[in-house]
VONUPA-192059 format. One record per residue (C-alpha): x, y, z. Coordinates in steps of 0.001 Angstrom, whole numbers, plus 524288, in hexadecimal, padded with zeros to 5 digits. Layout:
<pts>
XYZ ...
</pts>
This chain:
<pts>
804277D0477F446 8100F7D2537FDB2 8157B7DFB5800B5 81F117E63F808E6 81CE07F0B5812CC 81DD97FE8780B65 81D087F7C27FDBD 815527FE777F38B 80B977F6547ECBA 8033B7F8927E05A 7F63F7F3137DE3D 7F3C57EA9C7D178 7E4CB7ECFD7D076 7D9E77F6AA7D3FC 7D1E77F4D87E020 7CA707FC9F7EA6C 7CCB47FF747F862 7C28780331801F0 7C63580F7D80ADF 7C49F810568198F 7BBDA81CEF81805 7B39A8168680D5A 7B4A4816767FEFF 7BEC680E7C7F5BA 7CAA88124D7ED98 7CFA880BC27E2C4 7DE56805B57E23D 7E24A804837D4AA 7EC337FC2D7CE8D 7FA75802147D064 7F5EB809707DBEA 80059807707E710 80013805927F586 80B348038D800B6 80AE67F82B808EC 80BA27FEAC8175A 80A467F379820D9 807727E55D822B5 7FACC7E34C82A3E 7FC2D7D49582AAC 800777C8E082209 7F6807CB7781807 7F3327D9DB81916 7FAAC7E610816BF 7F8057F50681766 7FA357FD4C80A7F 7F9ED80BE280836 7F4E980FB67FA48 7FE5B819577F469 7F83281C0E7E734 7EAF481C867E0FE 7DD8A81F457E6E8 7E0E68187D7F371 7EDDF81FB67F6AB 7EFEC821F680441 7E62B81754808C5 7EA2080B71810EA 7E5637FDDE80FC8 7E79E7F0A38155D 7E9A17E61E80A3B 7EBAB7D83D8095C 7F9647D66F805DB 8059C7D01E80C95 80F1C7DA0F8121C 81D817D6AF81348 822FD7D9FC82066 82E8B7E03E81956 82DF47EE9A8158D 8307E7F3A980729 83BAA7FC2280C54 83E55801CF7FDF0 830BB807827FCEF 8309780D34809C9 83E618124180849 83A13818F17FC47 82DD381E7A8021A 8366D824C080DBE 83F8282AD880386 83458830D67FBB1 82E2D836E8808D7 83BBE83C7080CAC 83E0C8425A7FE71 8315B849F57FEC7 
</pts>
């Protein structure tokens, strides 16, 4: 999977993630996350936006493009300004 910085991704299947403080949460099909940063050529950091894992960050195996998803970031800025 290849994604741009700021891109919103949706998960295609259910899976569990381990929490740093112990325990697990389930990420369900359709839950969304945003790509936050590129760690290296095969790892990226994501922030879960929906579901049981909302607000949690995780490093996952994915290729992150060095370009940003300007449309998504601009939309997010406008949403915050209109609050």
